[in-house]
LUMMIDREN-605051 format. One line per 3 residues: number of its first residue (from 1); their letters; for each residue x, y, z of N, C-alpha, C. Coordinates in steps of 0.02 Angstrom, whole numbers, plus 50000, padded with zeros to 5 digits. Example, Ala and Ser with C-alpha at 12.3 -4.5 7.8 and 13.67 -1.06 7.14 Angstrom:
2
1 = AS = 50660 49716 50390 50615 49775 50390 50660 49835 50390 | 50642 49888 50354 50684 49947 50357 50645 50002 50394
***
This chain:
262
1 = XXX = 55227 54312 57017 55237 54314 56930 55255 54372 56879 | 55285 54363 56851 55299 54417 56781 55248 54436 56735 | 55250 54493 56728 55179 54518 56680 55178 54491 56633
4 = XXX = 55252 54464 56585 55250 54425 56538 55229 54344 56542 | 55228 54316 56599 55206 54250 56603 55145 54247 56613 | 55115 54296 56653 55035 54313 56653 55027 54325 56617
7 = XXX = 55040 54370 56565 55004 54373 56488 55007 54299 56464 | 55043 54263 56448 55061 54183 56430 55005 54171 56444 | 55014 54148 56525 54947 54118 56546 54876 54130 56518
10 = XXX = 54865 54181 56510 54815 54229 56524 54784 54189 56433 | 54828 54192 56376 54829 54171 56327 54817 54093 56300 | 54840 54054 56347 54870 53996 56330 54811 53944 56321
13 = XXX = 54744 53960 56342 54675 53939 56298 54687 53940 56237 | 54691 54000 56211 54685 54011 56145 54745 53967 56100 | 54813 53986 56127 54853 53957 56090 54851 53865 56090
16 = XXX = 54829 53852 56145 54809 53776 56133 54775 53755 56086 | 54724 53814 56073 54662 53800 56004 54693 53800 55960 | 54737 53842 55952 54737 53845 55889 54797 53791 55853
19 = XXX = 54831 53760 55923 54882 53714 55900 54872 53648 55888 | 54793 53650 55935 54755 53585 55901 54690 53572 55863 | 54693 53654 55820 54637 53660 55772 54625 53583 55733
22 = XXX = 54569 53579 55721 54532 53519 55673 54589 53514 55608 | 54570 53579 55574 54597 53598 55508 54658 53541 55506 | 54691 53531 55566 54760 53495 55514 54739 53413 55520
25 = XXX = 54679 53392 55546 54661 53328 55525 54610 53317 55449 | 54615 53382 55421 54583 53381 55356 54632 53386 55301 | 54677 53388 55325 54756 53385 55279 54781 53325 55263
28 = XXX = 54745 53305 55203 54760 53230 55179 54801 53219 55124 | 54789 53244 55101 54834 53258 55017 54868 53319 54987 | 54890 53317 54936 54923 53376 54897 54854 53438 54882
31 = XXX = 54821 53409 54843 54762 53453 54848 54752 53506 54910 | 54720 53458 54963 54730 53478 55023 54777 53557 55034 | 54843 53528 55025 54910 53575 55060 54885 53642 54981
34 = XXX = 54860 53603 54899 54837 53685 54884 54810 53733 54889 | 54744 53703 54917 54703 53756 54934 54710 53793 55009 | 54760 53742 55049 54780 53783 55105 54809 53846 55075
37 = XXX = 54881 53840 55040 54908 53897 55025 54871 53944 54994 | 54821 53933 54962 54784 53994 54914 54758 54041 54957 | 54751 54015 55026 54741 54049 55073 54786 54074 55132
40 = XXX = 54824 54047 55154 54884 54051 55170 54934 54117 55150 | 54940 54115 55082 54977 54149 55065 54965 54222 55062 | 54913 54233 55096 54888 54291 55117 54933 54330 55184
43 = XXX = 54924 54268 55211 54951 54283 55299 55014 54290 55276 | 55047 54245 55236 55137 54258 55227 55138 54326 55204 | 55102 54362 55160 55116 54432 55134 55104 54483 55173
46 = XXX = 55053 54452 55228 55036 54527 55253 55103 54541 55314 | 55089 54476 55332 55165 54468 55405 55225 54517 55384 | 55234 54545 55326 55308 54579 55294 55274 54658 55311
49 = XXX = 55224 54686 55334 55198 54754 55338 55197 54726 55405 | 55179 54689 55432 55185 54709 55530 55271 54713 55537 | 55315 54649 55512 55386 54667 55522 55399 54725 55503
52 = XXX = 55395 54741 55439 55402 54818 55434 55398 54860 55451 | 55337 54868 55511 55302 54930 55553 55349 54925 55607 | 55385 54877 55614 55415 54872 55678 55475 54894 55658
55 = XXX = 55511 54858 55616 55552 54886 55588 55554 54977 55591 | 55529 54997 55566 55507 55078 55573 55521 55109 55623 | 55487 55074 55674 55475 55099 55737 55547 55077 55799
58 = XXX = 55576 55032 55780 55631 55010 55831 55676 55011 55792 | 55703 55018 55746 55757 55037 55718 55769 55111 55678 | 55814 55142 55652 55826 55199 55633 55817 55198 55562
61 = XXX = 55761 55218 55511 55750 55218 55435 55747 55302 55415 | 55760 55343 55445 55748 55411 55434 55824 55431 55441 | 55825 55473 55388 55884 55524 55414 55875 55590 55432
64 = XXX = 55941 55623 55473 56000 55580 55469 55983 55533 55533 | 56014 55491 55534 56042 55437 55573 56039 55467 55635 | 55998 55415 55684 56017 55436 55767 56011 55359 55779
67 = XXX = 56077 55348 55853 56048 55300 55860 55977 55261 55894 | 55981 55209 55910 55926 55179 55931 55939 55185 55997 | 55865 55163 56028 55848 55157 56082 55869 55089 56122
70 = XXX = 55846 55045 56094 55876 54958 56105 55914 54918 56057 | 55982 54930 56055 56021 54900 56004 56000 54823 56000 | 55983 54790 56062 55982 54714 56046 55910 54722 56014
73 = XXX = 55853 54745 56005 55789 54738 55984 55791 54755 55915 | 55813 54813 55906 55838 54832 55846 55870 54778 55788 | 55921 54751 55819 55962 54694 55797 55905 54635 55768
76 = XXX = 55875 54620 55835 55818 54555 55826 55778 54564 55768 | 55759 54635 55745 55699 54663 55700 55738 54656 55649 | 55812 54680 55638 55831 54683 55573 55855 54616 55551
79 = XXX = 55859 54568 55610 55880 54485 55556 55834 54449 55544 | 55763 54481 55570 55714 54446 55547 55714 54473 55478 | 55710 54539 55473 55702 54585 55396 55723 54549 55339
82 = XXX = 55796 54525 55368 55855 54489 55338 55814 54421 55313 | 55810 54376 55341 55791 54325 55338 55736 54308 55305 | 55688 54353 55321 55610 54371 55278 55610 54386 55212
85 = XXX = 55640 54471 55215 55618 54498 55144 55672 54473 55097 | 55738 54458 55108 55802 54436 55072 55836 54359 55086 | 55805 54329 55101 55850 54240 55123 55860 54232 55045
88 = XXX = 55910 54175 55061 55929 54142 54993 55882 54086 54985 | 55864 54079 54941 55809 54027 54904 55856 53949 54894 | 55832 53901 54878 55875 53828 54869 55914 53851 54811
91 = XXX = 55915 53889 54760 55970 53904 54720 56015 53959 54744 | 56020 53974 54808 56041 54022 54843 56041 54092 54790 | 55981 54107 54785 55957 54176 54752 55924 54215 54803
94 = XXX = 55948 54257 54815 55914 54316 54871 55828 54315 54853 | 55780 54291 54863 55721 54304 54879 55674 54321 54960 | 55633 54354 54947 55585 54355 54996 55550 54283 55019
97 = XXX = 55524 54265 55091 55497 54198 55107 55410 54209 55053 | 55398 54270 55041 55343 54281 55000 55354 54259 54925 | 55391 54281 54909 55436 54256 54836 55438 54169 54848
100 = XXX = 55465 54163 54878 55472 54086 54891 55405 54049 54907 | 55370 54082 54934 55315 54039 54931 55274 54033 54865 | 55279 54097 54833 55235 54094 54777 55265 54064 54723
103 = XXX = 55337 54035 54737 55376 53985 54690 55340 53907 54708 | 55327 53898 54766 55323 53850 54789 55250 53802 54764 | 55211 53865 54763 55137 53873 54746 55150 53845 54668
106 = XXX = 55176 53883 54636 55177 53867 54554 55191 53793 54538 | 55257 53766 54592 55280 53723 54582 55250 53656 54606 | 55196 53661 54661 55149 53598 54667 55083 53607 54632
109 = XXX = 55060 53674 54594 54999 53680 54541 54944 53708 54584 | 54967 53776 54659 54917 53794 54664 54902 53856 54651 | 54844 53870 54632 54817 53918 54615 54827 54001 54629
112 = XXX = 54887 54037 54607 54898 54090 54624 54861 54143 54595 | 54801 54143 54573 54772 54206 54533 54760 54271 54580 | 54740 54240 54650 54696 54267 54670 54760 54346 54717
115 = XXX = 54797 54284 54714 54849 54333 54770 54893 54362 54732 | 54888 54360 54665 54940 54396 54582 54873 54462 54574 | 54810 54449 54573 54780 54504 54556 54787 54554 54625
118 = XXX = 54770 54531 54688 54780 54579 54743 54838 54622 54733 | 54893 54574 54722 54959 54628 54743 54955 54668 54662 | 54938 54651 54609 54927 54693 54549 54875 54740 54569
121 = XXX = 54818 54743 54590 54745 54798 54612 54801 54839 54669 | 54842 54823 54714 54886 54859 54773 54941 54905 54746 | 54960 54858 54685 55017 54923 54650 54983 54999 54648
124 = XXX = 54927 54961 54588 54889 55033 54571 54860 55062 54608 | 54830 55044 54647 54783 55088 54694 54811 55103 54779 | 54846 55056 54792 54878 55066 54860 54820 55059 54917
127 = XXX = 54774 55040 54895 54708 55031 54947 54706 54937 54950 | 54715 54927 55021 54692 54876 55058 54635 54823 55041 | 54582 54852 55059 54512 54855 55066 54503 54839 54980
130 = XXX = 54490 54889 54943 54471 54897 54874 54515 54816 54825 | 54579 54819 54854 54618 54762 54823 54580 54710 54838 | 54560 54683 54872 54522 54629 54912 54460 54617 54892
133 = XXX = 54427 54654 54892 54316 54661 54883 54327 54616 54842 | 54350 54595 54778 54341 54563 54737 54345 54506 54735 | 54404 54491 54778 54453 54435 54761 54397 54363 54790
136 = XXX = 54413 54302 54772 54367 54239 54757 54405 54194 54827 | 54419 54236 54894 54446 54202 54932 54391 54208 55001 | 54392 54162 55053 54373 54175 55124 54362 54223 55131
139 = XXX = 54298 54229 55188 54291 54302 55208 54336 54297 55268 | 54367 54251 55317 54400 54240 55358 54477 54278 55353 | 54498 54248 55274 54547 54276 55244 54554 54363 55243
142 = XXX = 54483 54379 55224 54501 54451 55195 54493 54487 55269 | 54465 54456 55315 54449 54498 55387 54540 54494 55420 | 54569 54421 55412 54635 54417 55428 54685 54480 55415
145 = XXX = 54674 54490 55355 54728 54528 55307 54706 54623 55347 | 54626 54611 55353 54615 54679 55372 54618 54691 55448 | 54626 54634 55490 54646 54667 55552 54720 54684 55561
148 = XXX = 54748 54655 55533 54844 54666 55529 54845 54731 55512 | 54814 54768 55449 54806 54832 55440 54794 54870 55489 | 54729 54863 55536 54719 54908 55570 54785 54915 55629
151 = XXX = 54808 54847 55631 54851 54850 55700 54908 54905 55666 | 54935 54878 55626 55007 54939 55581 54963 54996 55569 | 54905 55016 55571 54885 55092 55578 54896 55139 55637
154 = XXX = 54892 55082 55695 54887 55101 55756 54952 55159 55774 | 55013 55115 55756 55064 55139 55734 55097 55145 55815 | 55079 55106 55842 55098 55097 55928 55148 55017 55941
157 = XXX = 55214 55029 55939 55244 54984 55949 55240 54921 55979 | 55212 54935 56049 55176 54870 56069 55151 54846 56049 | 55077 54878 56042 55034 54842 55997 55046 54789 55931
160 = XXX = 55085 54818 55893 55118 54798 55846 55162 54722 55851 | 55188 54738 55887 55244 54684 55924 55188 54638 55955 | 55145 54655 56002 55091 54604 56001 55057 54545 55970
163 = XXX = 55039 54577 55914 55012 54543 55871 55071 54491 55818 | 55148 54527 55808 55171 54501 55785 55215 54431 55818 | 55210 54454 55880 55237 54396 55939 55184 54345 55961
166 = XXX = 55132 54345 55965 55069 54318 55987 55027 54271 55937 | 55026 54323 55871 54980 54302 55804 55010 54280 55775 | 55067 54277 55768 55127 54232 55705 55172 54188 55733
169 = XXX = 55150 54156 55761 55181 54094 55772 55178 54044 55715 | 55240 54015 55686 55219 53989 55627 55183 53909 55652 | 55148 53918 55604 55110 53847 55634 55071 53805 55574
172 = XXX = 55126 53820 55517 55106 53770 55460 55123 53690 55484 | 55074 53663 55495 55081 53600 55515 55142 53568 55483 | 55179 53511 55543 55221 53467 55506 55200 53418 55454
175 = XXX = 55139 53408 55476 55101 53364 55433 55115 53367 55349 | 55138 53441 55337 55139 53463 55270 55189 53414 55222 | 55248 53404 55274 55309 53385 55237 55296 53316 55222
178 = XXX = 55250 53271 55268 55249 53193 55259 55210 53198 55184 | 55154 53257 55184 55104 53257 55131 55148 53257 55080 | 55194 53307 55065 55232 53332 55006 55287 53269 55002
181 = XXX = 55321 53240 55059 55364 53177 55046 55312 53121 55002 | 55277 53112 55030 55242 53047 55001 55207 53066 54929 | 55184 53127 54914 55163 53129 54856 55228 53127 54807
184 = XXX = 55278 53153 54823 55322 53141 54794 55356 53074 54750 | 55349 53051 54799 55366 52973 54789 55332 52931 54754 | 55247 52952 54765 55214 52904 54730 55173 52929 54670
187 = XXX = 55214 53008 54647 55192 53024 54579 55244 53030 54547 | 55307 53026 54585 55377 53048 54550 55367 53123 54522 | 55362 53173 54559 55352 53237 54563 55407 53277 54611
190 = XXX = 55416 53320 54575 55456 53375 54615 55430 53425 54664 | 55423 53416 54720 55416 53489 54767 55467 53523 54800 | 55520 53513 54763 55580 53551 54817 55573 53606 54830
193 = XXX = 55536 53660 54819 55550 53720 54853 55484 53735 54896 | 55442 53687 54894 55401 53687 54967 55445 53670 55028 | 55457 53604 55001 55498 53554 55066 55545 53599 55092
196 = XXX = 55594 53654 55052 55644 53706 55071 55623 53758 55106 | 55540 53788 55089 55531 53840 55128 55511 53830 55190 | 55470 53758 55208 55450 53723 55272 55520 53722 55301
199 = XXX = 55578 53693 55274 55614 53678 55331 55670 53735 55333 | 55673 53789 55285 55697 53860 55307 55667 53889 55366 | 55594 53899 55358 55555 53916 55415 55558 53917 55495
202 = XXX = 55587 53827 55476 55594 53785 55535 55679 53801 55571 | 55697 53824 55525 55780 53832 55531 55782 53908 55575 | 55728 53966 55539 55737 54018 55565 55695 54020 55630
205 = XXX = 55634 54010 55617 55597 54017 55687 55609 53955 55739 | 55681 53968 55759 55719 53924 55801 55699 53948 55864 | 55738 53930 55905 55730 53942 56003 55745 54003 56018
208 = XXX = 55766 54047 55964 55803 54126 55984 55738 54168 55964 | 55708 54161 55930 55644 54200 55901 55602 54225 55955 | 55586 54161 55991 55519 54157 56034 55545 54212 56097
211 = XXX = 55598 54197 56135 55629 54225 56213 55629 54311 56183 | 55666 54320 56102 55682 54391 56109 55633 54428 56088 | 55566 54407 56056 55509 54418 56048 55478 54447 56114
214 = XXX = 55494 54385 56166 55459 54411 56241 55482 54460 56255 | 55547 54471 56276 55602 54513 56296 55579 54600 56246 | 55544 54592 56179 55539 54659 56144 55471 54683 56193
217 = XXX = 55408 54643 56210 55356 54661 56244 55378 54678 56303 | 55405 54666 56340 55423 54691 56400 55463 54741 56408 | 55515 54765 56363 55537 54807 56342 55492 54890 56328
220 = XXX = 55466 54876 56281 55418 54927 56251 55342 54921 56300 | 55323 54878 56329 55279 54904 56382 55303 54917 56460 | 55361 54903 56463 55366 54920 56553 55325 54900 56601
223 = XXX = 55312 54966 56640 55286 54979 56717 55210 55001 56672 | 55200 55002 56621 55151 55041 56595 55086 54999 56589 | 55037 54998 56624 54983 54958 56639 54945 54975 56578
226 = XXX = 54925 54999 56569 54876 55032 56502 54913 54991 56432 | 54978 54991 56445 55019 54952 56372 55010 54862 56371 | 55014 54862 56442 55006 54777 56437 54930 54771 56435
229 = XXX = 54894 54807 56459 54805 54793 56437 54797 54788 56367 | 54834 54847 56332 54816 54841 56252 54875 54773 56227 | 54915 54738 56257 54957 54697 56206 54895 54621 56231
232 = XXX = 54882 54627 56271 54847 54566 56292 54765 54567 56245 | 54740 54639 56232 54683 54658 56215 54706 54626 56126 | 54763 54638 56101 54795 54615 56019 54810 54569 56007
235 = XXX = 54864 54510 56071 54870 54477 56063 54803 54414 56068 | 54760 54433 56109 54686 54408 56099 54646 54386 56020 | 54646 54455 56015 54616 54480 55935 54652 54435 55887
238 = XXX = 54713 54437 55891 54769 54396 55840 54757 54325 55840 | 54759 54301 55898 54759 54236 55898 54663 54219 55881 | 54638 54237 55878 54559 54242 55867 54552 54233 55787
241 = XXX = 54584 54279 55758 54586 54296 55702 54616 54232 55652 | 54673 54215 55679 54724 54159 55655 54657 54084 55659 | 54637 54065 55714 54577 54017 55736 54528 54033 55679
244 = XXX = 54501 54076 55644 54461 54110 55612 54465 54096 55537 | 54544 54121 55531 54572 54100 55458 54584 54030 55447 | 54593 53989 55520 54597 53902 55498 54531 53876 55464
247 = XXX = 54493 53917 55528 54421 53881 55521 54378 53881 55439 | 54417 53950 55420 54376 53955 55351 54413 53903 55290 | 54480 53894 55305 54524 53869 55253 54499 53767 55282
250 = XXX = 54469 53778 55338 54453 53681 55322 54371 53685 55328 | 54333 53731 55310 54259 53748 55287 54299 53733 55193 | 54337 53757 55174 54336 53748 55117 54379 53685 55081
253 = XXX = 54424 53640 55118 54430 53600 55106 54357 53542 55123 | 54337 53556 55155 54257 53493 55181 54214 53511 55102 | 54220 53571 55085 54177 53590 55030 54207 53545 54996
256 = XXX = 54274 53543 54969 54287 53491 54901 54324 53449 54918 | 54308 53391 54987 54297 53347 55004 54210 53304 54993 | 54176 53329 55003 54086 53326 54982 54082 53338 54934
259 = XXX = 54105 53393 54885 54110 53384 54807 54145 53304 54777 | 54195 53296 54804 54215 53231 54763 54182 53181 54787 | 54167 53165 54824 54103 53129 54864 54054 53114 54814
262 = X = 54030 53162 54793 53954 53159 54736 53972 53156 54688
***
């Protein structure tokens, strides 16, 4: 059994737990989607720092330019950067997926005050922790972002790649599209920006990205047992942090539902 196959097997229980998370059963209407987006937007934002850290490590972003060690991996990373940082929205305008997500939040009526406050504070201070400190978001969301930057700060490509590959599988549930479509029909509203974002993500995260991500892990680790141990540890923690993020969002949804009933 190859090292990557063994690694996937060791992570399979956590991956199943994430894919079958009971949060999904709590998503019933557009208000649930709004609350989900208000927390999940932080994961959409910090994904870009993982990606840019990989771009810095695996492509040449300094002068003078020097040929990269593995052009195939470099191309893979650059393609994802192109798609995530400067994609085309439904109006054929260049925008990052984070900006598209914000546009979708505005259109659906989701609250963007917390993420806007965070970005504003970050621009002023450049400090992640202090910018998050007083935000009215779930503790699991803050812990998720903090862990992302702990990973980035290692400056170890195999560790960053582990979190990118195993902790960032796009798990926005398919039921989002059904909820959005049903709400549009029932209330005659337009949520085209969210529909476009979801469909675009499905299109970009096709069959090619998964295998290439695994190849990247294999190339970065080679026969170094310590690196494989690092990858397993950080992939495991990344999945646990994602599960915790879902736990926090589910708790927020249940609190709303209880308040509605009272």
